[in-house]
Short mmCIF file of the C-alpha atoms (twelve columns), coordinates in Angstrom:
data_MODEL
# 
_entry.id   MODEL 
# 
loop_
_atom_site.group_PDB 
_atom_site.id 
_atom_site.type_symbol 
_atom_site.label_atom_id 
_atom_site.label_alt_id 
_atom_site.label_comp_id 
_atom_site.label_asym_id 
_atom_site.label_seq_id 
_atom_site.Cartn_x 
_atom_site.Cartn_y 
_atom_site.Cartn_z 
_atom_site.pdbx_PDB_model_num 
ATOM 1   C CA . UNK A 1   -56.225 3.576   -77.352 1 
ATOM 2   C CA . UNK A 2   -56.393 2.211   -73.803 1 
ATOM 3   C CA . UNK A 3   -55.216 -1.199  -75.058 1 
ATOM 4   C CA . UNK A 4   -52.265 0.359   -76.871 1 
ATOM 5   C CA . UNK A 5   -51.219 2.324   -73.760 1 
ATOM 6   C CA . UNK A 6   -51.438 -0.842  -71.647 1 
ATOM 7   C CA . UNK A 7   -49.332 -2.786  -74.172 1 
ATOM 8   C CA . UNK A 8   -46.751 -0.019  -74.340 1 
ATOM 9   C CA . UNK A 9   -46.591 0.084   -70.546 1 
ATOM 10  C CA . UNK A 10  -46.115 -3.692  -70.428 1 
ATOM 11  C CA . UNK A 11  -43.338 -3.523  -73.024 1 
ATOM 12  C CA . UNK A 12  -41.510 -0.702  -71.206 1 
ATOM 13  C CA . UNK A 13  -41.875 -2.478  -67.874 1 
ATOM 14  C CA . UNK A 14  -40.484 -5.692  -69.415 1 
ATOM 15  C CA . UNK A 15  -37.512 -3.845  -70.909 1 
ATOM 16  C CA . UNK A 16  -36.836 -2.134  -67.579 1 
ATOM 17  C CA . UNK A 17  -37.042 -5.373  -65.598 1 
ATOM 18  C CA . UNK A 18  -34.978 -7.329  -68.126 1 
ATOM 19  C CA . UNK A 19  -32.376 -4.569  -68.214 1 
ATOM 20  C CA . UNK A 20  -32.156 -4.585  -64.432 1 
ATOM 21  C CA . UNK A 21  -31.763 -8.349  -64.289 1 
ATOM 22  C CA . UNK A 22  -29.242 -8.368  -67.118 1 
ATOM 23  C CA . UNK A 23  -27.105 -5.751  -65.371 1 
ATOM 24  C CA . UNK A 24  -27.067 -7.559  -61.996 1 
ATOM 25  C CA . UNK A 25  -23.642 -8.851  -61.042 1 
ATOM 26  C CA . UNK A 26  -22.693 -11.294 -58.319 1 
ATOM 27  C CA . UNK A 27  -20.020 -10.058 -55.947 1 
ATOM 28  C CA . UNK A 28  -18.508 -11.414 -52.746 1 
ATOM 29  C CA . UNK A 29  -18.848 -9.503  -49.501 1 
ATOM 30  C CA . UNK A 30  -16.205 -10.443 -46.937 1 
ATOM 31  C CA . UNK A 31  -17.420 -9.348  -43.517 1 
ATOM 32  C CA . UNK A 32  -14.820 -8.907  -40.754 1 
ATOM 33  C CA . UNK A 33  -14.900 -7.252  -37.335 1 
ATOM 34  C CA . UNK A 34  -12.980 -4.377  -38.977 1 
ATOM 35  C CA . UNK A 35  -15.492 -3.832  -41.797 1 
ATOM 36  C CA . UNK A 36  -16.512 -5.092  -45.236 1 
ATOM 37  C CA . UNK A 37  -14.483 -5.905  -48.339 1 
ATOM 38  C CA . UNK A 38  -16.460 -6.184  -51.586 1 
ATOM 39  C CA . UNK A 39  -14.977 -8.286  -54.377 1 
ATOM 40  C CA . UNK A 40  -15.891 -8.236  -58.061 1 
ATOM 41  C CA . UNK A 41  -15.114 -11.408 -60.006 1 
ATOM 42  C CA . UNK A 42  -13.286 -11.981 -63.310 1 
ATOM 43  C CA . UNK A 43  -15.166 -14.965 -64.790 1 
ATOM 44  C CA . UNK A 44  -13.737 -14.301 -68.252 1 
ATOM 45  C CA . UNK A 45  -10.203 -14.749 -66.866 1 
ATOM 46  C CA . UNK A 46  -10.659 -17.642 -64.408 1 
ATOM 47  C CA . UNK A 47  -14.134 -19.217 -64.626 1 
ATOM 48  C CA . UNK A 48  -13.233 -22.320 -62.596 1 
ATOM 49  C CA . UNK A 49  -11.777 -20.292 -59.721 1 
ATOM 50  C CA . UNK A 50  -14.749 -17.916 -59.668 1 
ATOM 51  C CA . UNK A 51  -17.185 -20.856 -59.579 1 
ATOM 52  C CA . UNK A 52  -15.166 -22.628 -56.871 1 
ATOM 53  C CA . UNK A 53  -15.015 -19.539 -54.635 1 
ATOM 54  C CA . UNK A 54  -18.737 -18.815 -55.054 1 
ATOM 55  C CA . UNK A 55  -19.673 -22.452 -54.376 1 
ATOM 56  C CA . UNK A 56  -17.575 -22.549 -51.196 1 
ATOM 57  C CA . UNK A 57  -18.979 -19.207 -50.009 1 
ATOM 58  C CA . UNK A 58  -22.569 -20.323 -50.618 1 
ATOM 59  C CA . UNK A 59  -21.936 -23.440 -48.500 1 
ATOM 60  C CA . UNK A 60  -20.607 -21.282 -45.643 1 
ATOM 61  C CA . UNK A 61  -17.138 -22.826 -46.015 1 
ATOM 62  C CA . UNK A 62  -15.342 -19.540 -45.310 1 
ATOM 63  C CA . UNK A 63  -17.519 -18.486 -42.370 1 
ATOM 64  C CA . UNK A 64  -15.453 -18.535 -39.181 1 
ATOM 65  C CA . UNK A 65  -12.102 -18.819 -40.972 1 
ATOM 66  C CA . UNK A 66  -9.559  -16.054 -40.423 1 
ATOM 67  C CA . UNK A 67  -7.002  -14.041 -42.294 1 
ATOM 68  C CA . UNK A 68  -4.150  -16.241 -41.097 1 
ATOM 69  C CA . UNK A 69  -1.223  -14.700 -42.958 1 
ATOM 70  C CA . UNK A 70  -0.617  -10.971 -43.236 1 
ATOM 71  C CA . UNK A 71  2.542   -9.513  -44.726 1 
ATOM 72  C CA . UNK A 72  2.807   -5.703  -44.820 1 
ATOM 73  C CA . UNK A 73  3.726   -4.388  -48.242 1 
ATOM 74  C CA . UNK A 74  2.490   -7.603  -49.862 1 
ATOM 75  C CA . UNK A 75  -0.838  -9.317  -49.092 1 
ATOM 76  C CA . UNK A 76  -3.433  -10.766 -46.696 1 
ATOM 77  C CA . UNK A 77  -4.326  -14.467 -46.955 1 
ATOM 78  C CA . UNK A 78  -7.340  -16.416 -45.712 1 
ATOM 79  C CA . UNK A 79  -9.668  -19.290 -46.497 1 
ATOM 80  C CA . UNK A 80  -7.983  -22.108 -44.562 1 
ATOM 81  C CA . UNK A 81  -10.543 -24.294 -42.711 1 
ATOM 82  C CA . UNK A 82  -7.827  -25.302 -40.217 1 
ATOM 83  C CA . UNK A 83  -8.176  -21.825 -38.726 1 
ATOM 84  C CA . UNK A 84  -11.695 -22.573 -37.545 1 
ATOM 85  C CA . UNK A 85  -11.471 -26.274 -36.653 1 
ATOM 86  C CA . UNK A 86  -8.345  -25.873 -34.538 1 
ATOM 87  C CA . UNK A 87  -8.024  -22.154 -33.791 1 
ATOM 88  C CA . UNK A 88  -5.254  -22.512 -31.190 1 
ATOM 89  C CA . UNK A 89  -2.886  -24.647 -33.296 1 
ATOM 90  C CA . UNK A 90  -1.324  -22.116 -35.654 1 
ATOM 91  C CA . UNK A 91  1.177   -24.735 -36.885 1 
ATOM 92  C CA . UNK A 92  -1.528  -26.110 -39.202 1 
ATOM 93  C CA . UNK A 93  -2.505  -22.729 -40.652 1 
ATOM 94  C CA . UNK A 94  -1.949  -22.518 -44.385 1 
ATOM 95  C CA . UNK A 95  -2.243  -26.287 -44.900 1 
ATOM 96  C CA . UNK A 96  -6.028  -26.745 -45.092 1 
ATOM 97  C CA . UNK A 97  -8.415  -26.876 -48.012 1 
ATOM 98  C CA . UNK A 98  -11.779 -28.169 -49.162 1 
ATOM 99  C CA . UNK A 99  -10.607 -31.744 -49.802 1 
ATOM 100 C CA . UNK A 100 -9.952  -31.253 -53.515 1 
ATOM 101 C CA . UNK A 101 -7.822  -29.066 -55.771 1 
ATOM 102 C CA . UNK A 102 -8.519  -27.123 -58.945 1 
ATOM 103 C CA . UNK A 103 -6.329  -26.551 -61.961 1 
ATOM 104 C CA . UNK A 104 -4.497  -23.281 -62.463 1 
ATOM 105 C CA . UNK A 105 -6.038  -20.634 -64.734 1 
ATOM 106 C CA . UNK A 106 -3.093  -18.279 -65.078 1 
ATOM 107 C CA . UNK A 107 -4.039  -15.181 -67.048 1 
ATOM 108 C CA . UNK A 108 -2.767  -11.783 -68.124 1 
ATOM 109 C CA . UNK A 109 -4.266  -9.801  -65.227 1 
ATOM 110 C CA . UNK A 110 -1.399  -8.289  -63.225 1 
ATOM 111 C CA . UNK A 111 -1.137  -8.731  -59.469 1 
ATOM 112 C CA . UNK A 112 -1.733  -5.065  -58.695 1 
ATOM 113 C CA . UNK A 113 -3.095  -3.593  -55.483 1 
ATOM 114 C CA . UNK A 114 -6.594  -4.923  -54.755 1 
ATOM 115 C CA . UNK A 115 -6.320  -8.135  -56.786 1 
ATOM 116 C CA . UNK A 116 -7.899  -11.346 -55.462 1 
ATOM 117 C CA . UNK A 117 -5.772  -14.375 -56.315 1 
ATOM 118 C CA . UNK A 118 -5.726  -18.033 -55.315 1 
ATOM 119 C CA . UNK A 119 -3.066  -19.372 -52.970 1 
ATOM 120 C CA . UNK A 120 -1.456  -22.723 -53.729 1 
ATOM 121 C CA . UNK A 121 1.532   -24.907 -52.925 1 
ATOM 122 C CA . UNK A 122 4.509   -25.310 -55.270 1 
ATOM 123 C CA . UNK A 123 2.267   -27.392 -57.545 1 
ATOM 124 C CA . UNK A 124 0.436   -24.955 -59.877 1 
ATOM 125 C CA . UNK A 125 -2.675  -27.175 -59.788 1 
ATOM 126 C CA . UNK A 126 -2.966  -27.329 -55.991 1 
ATOM 127 C CA . UNK A 127 -5.369  -24.455 -55.268 1 
ATOM 128 C CA . UNK A 128 -8.453  -25.232 -53.222 1 
ATOM 129 C CA . UNK A 129 -9.930  -22.624 -50.900 1 
ATOM 130 C CA . UNK A 130 -7.160  -20.306 -49.738 1 
ATOM 131 C CA . UNK A 131 -7.006  -16.894 -51.361 1 
ATOM 132 C CA . UNK A 132 -5.111  -13.664 -50.953 1 
ATOM 133 C CA . UNK A 133 -5.692  -9.983  -51.564 1 
ATOM 134 C CA . UNK A 134 -2.696  -8.003  -52.809 1 
ATOM 135 C CA . UNK A 135 -2.102  -4.774  -50.838 1 
ATOM 136 C CA . UNK A 136 0.868   -3.615  -52.931 1 
ATOM 137 C CA . UNK A 137 1.656   -4.359  -56.583 1 
ATOM 138 C CA . UNK A 138 3.361   -7.773  -56.831 1 
ATOM 139 C CA . UNK A 139 4.429   -8.309  -60.462 1 
ATOM 140 C CA . UNK A 140 6.640   -11.261 -59.431 1 
ATOM 141 C CA . UNK A 141 3.391   -13.276 -59.007 1 
ATOM 142 C CA . UNK A 142 2.130   -12.584 -62.543 1 
ATOM 143 C CA . UNK A 143 1.589   -15.757 -64.546 1 
ATOM 144 C CA . UNK A 144 2.310   -17.906 -61.478 1 
ATOM 145 C CA . UNK A 145 -0.909  -17.522 -59.469 1 
ATOM 146 C CA . UNK A 146 -4.509  -17.350 -60.680 1 
ATOM 147 C CA . UNK A 147 -6.118  -13.911 -60.493 1 
ATOM 148 C CA . UNK A 148 -9.907  -14.245 -60.283 1 
ATOM 149 C CA . UNK A 149 -11.225 -11.018 -58.763 1 
ATOM 150 C CA . UNK A 150 -10.596 -7.463  -57.630 1 
ATOM 151 C CA . UNK A 151 -11.584 -5.440  -54.572 1 
ATOM 152 C CA . UNK A 152 -14.394 -3.017  -55.466 1 
ATOM 153 C CA . UNK A 153 -14.511 -1.396  -52.041 1 
ATOM 154 C CA . UNK A 154 -12.886 -1.984  -48.696 1 
ATOM 155 C CA . UNK A 155 -9.173  -1.679  -49.439 1 
ATOM 156 C CA . UNK A 156 -9.000  0.456   -46.298 1 
ATOM 157 C CA . UNK A 157 -10.134 -2.672  -44.401 1 
ATOM 158 C CA . UNK A 158 -7.488  -4.803  -46.156 1 
ATOM 159 C CA . UNK A 159 -4.922  -2.165  -45.136 1 
ATOM 160 C CA . UNK A 160 -6.055  -2.432  -41.501 1 
ATOM 161 C CA . UNK A 161 -5.800  -6.239  -41.670 1 
ATOM 162 C CA . UNK A 162 -2.284  -6.194  -43.157 1 
ATOM 163 C CA . UNK A 163 -1.214  -3.749  -40.446 1 
ATOM 164 C CA . UNK A 164 -2.444  -5.973  -37.601 1 
ATOM 165 C CA . UNK A 165 0.070   -7.025  -34.964 1 
ATOM 166 C CA . UNK A 166 1.429   -10.435 -35.936 1 
ATOM 167 C CA . UNK A 167 3.648   -13.220 -34.649 1 
ATOM 168 C CA . UNK A 168 6.898   -14.395 -36.224 1 
ATOM 169 C CA . UNK A 169 4.919   -16.650 -38.640 1 
ATOM 170 C CA . UNK A 170 2.929   -13.646 -39.957 1 
ATOM 171 C CA . UNK A 171 -0.251  -14.800 -38.157 1 
ATOM 172 C CA . UNK A 172 -2.260  -11.909 -36.691 1 
ATOM 173 C CA . UNK A 173 -2.071  -11.989 -32.891 1 
ATOM 174 C CA . UNK A 174 -5.810  -11.177 -32.694 1 
ATOM 175 C CA . UNK A 175 -8.141  -13.377 -34.777 1 
ATOM 176 C CA . UNK A 176 -9.627  -11.551 -37.766 1 
ATOM 177 C CA . UNK A 177 -12.574 -13.797 -38.638 1 
ATOM 178 C CA . UNK A 178 -14.581 -13.579 -41.807 1 
ATOM 179 C CA . UNK A 179 -17.986 -14.433 -43.204 1 
ATOM 180 C CA . UNK A 180 -18.271 -14.503 -46.981 1 
ATOM 181 C CA . UNK A 181 -21.572 -13.985 -48.780 1 
ATOM 182 C CA . UNK A 182 -22.338 -13.883 -52.499 1 
ATOM 183 C CA . UNK A 183 -24.798 -11.106 -53.329 1 
ATOM 184 C CA . UNK A 184 -26.244 -9.415  -56.425 1 
ATOM 185 C CA . UNK A 185 -25.238 -5.822  -57.141 1 
# 
C-alpha cells in the first residue's frame, strides 16, 4: 500500500509540474522610469518577429534605448539603437536598427489599442528592431505593418508616455529610457 501511495504521489506531482511548465508563457517586460509595460506575444501570427524581438531583448539590445517618437492619439515608438549611442543627436532617431532586416509577416490582427507592431521604412521587408505600441485604434495600418504582440498590462504607462511633452519632431523632451526583459509568466 505504501508503494502505491508513493507512486500515486509521484504521478500527481509529475502532472502538476508538467502542467505548470506547459502553461508557462514568455512575455516581455518593458521597464521605464514611469512604470512597467507587459507584452504578450502572438507567435502564431508573426513567429519571425516574435523570435527577433525576444533575441534582441535577451542580448540587451533595447536596454538604454528610448521611446523616441510619441504621437498622441496614435502610438509610441522605440527600439532605435541610435537613441543610446548618440543621445543628443535627435536627427538620427528613427534610422537605426540591428544591422539586418526581417521579412514582413502581415496578418489579420487589427491595429487596435494596445497592439505591438513592428516599425519599418517604405519597404515592407525593412523591419529590424524598432517597434510601436498603438494607443488608439489605427485600422489604416492593418495589413501594412506586422502585429506581433499585445499589451497585457501597463497601458496607463503607454498613455503617460504618449502624453509626454515633445518637440516638433515628436521626440519626447525628457528621455524615456527602457530596459526590456523576457520572462516566464
